[in-house]
C-alpha positions in Angstrom: -196.2 123.2 216.7 -198.5 120.6 215.2 -196.7 120.9 211.8 -193.5 120.2 213.5 -194.5 116.9 214.9 -196.1 116.2 211.5 -192.8 116.7 209.7 -191.1 114.6 212.2 -193.5 111.6 211.8 -193.2 112.2 208.1 -189.4 112.1 208.2 -189.5 108.8 210.4 -191.8 107.1 208.0 -189.5 107.9 205.0 -186.6 106.7 206.8 -188.3 103.5 207.6 -189.3 103.1 203.9 -185.8 103.9 202.9 -184.4 100.9 205.0 -187.0 98.7 203.9 -186.3 99.5 200.3 -182.5 98.9 200.8 -183.2 95.4 202.6 -185.4 94.5 199.5 -182.6 95.5 197.0 -180.4 93.1 199.0 -182.6 90.1 198.3 -181.4 87.3 195.8 -183.7 88.1 192.9 -182.6 91.7 192.6 -179.0 90.8 192.9 -179.3 88.3 189.8 -181.1 90.9 187.7 -178.2 93.5 188.1 -175.6 91.2 186.6 -176.6 90.4 183.1 -174.6 87.3 182.7 -176.3 85.9 186.0 -179.8 86.9 184.8 -179.1 85.1 181.5 -178.0 82.0 183.0 -180.9 81.9 185.6 -183.4 82.5 182.8 -181.9 79.7 180.8 -182.1 77.3 183.9 -185.5 78.4 184.5 -186.4 77.8 180.9 -185.0 74.1 181.1 -186.7 73.4 184.4 -190.1 74.8 183.0 -189.8 72.6 179.7 -188.8 69.4 181.6 -191.5 69.8 184.0 -194.1 70.3 181.3 -192.8 67.1 179.4 -192.8 65.0 182.7 -196.3 66.2 183.5 -197.7 65.6 179.9 -195.9 62.2 180.0 -197.5 61.2 183.4 -201.0 62.4 182.3 -200.9 60.5 179.0 -199.7 57.4 180.7 -202.6 57.9 183.3 -205.0 58.3 180.4 -203.7 55.1 178.6 -204.1 53.1 181.9 -207.6 54.4 182.3 -208.6 53.5 178.8 -207.3 50.0 179.3 -209.5 49.6 182.3 -212.7 50.6 180.3 -214.4 47.6 178.7 -214.5 49.4 175.3 -210.9 49.5 174.9 -210.7 45.9 173.0 -213.1 47.5 170.5 -210.7 50.3 170.1 -207.7 48.0 170.0 -209.4 45.8 167.4 -210.0 48.8 165.2 -206.5 49.9 165.5 -205.2 46.6 164.8 -207.4 46.3 161.6 -205.9 49.8 160.4 -202.3 48.5 161.1 -203.1 45.3 159.0 -204.3 47.5 156.2 -201.2 49.6 156.2 -199.0 46.4 156.2 -200.9 45.0 153.2 -200.6 47.9 151.0 
């Protein structure tokens, strides 16, 4: 009698697992992966967004770094050094 209830409980758990798997398969990412064309388009757009975000983040970081350099008192020394290099390049 105990094995009968164990089999029944096991069957209920398997059924619950099966319905959960069916719900997961209906989610958006899995439906995109089934269609190759949609998956390639999604991957392309994802790559563009990652690239754009990287460029934007790097630009903001460099702009902030340059702003900080301008605030430091030693920046005029660096500025005059760069100016002398540019003058030497223009002379030659």
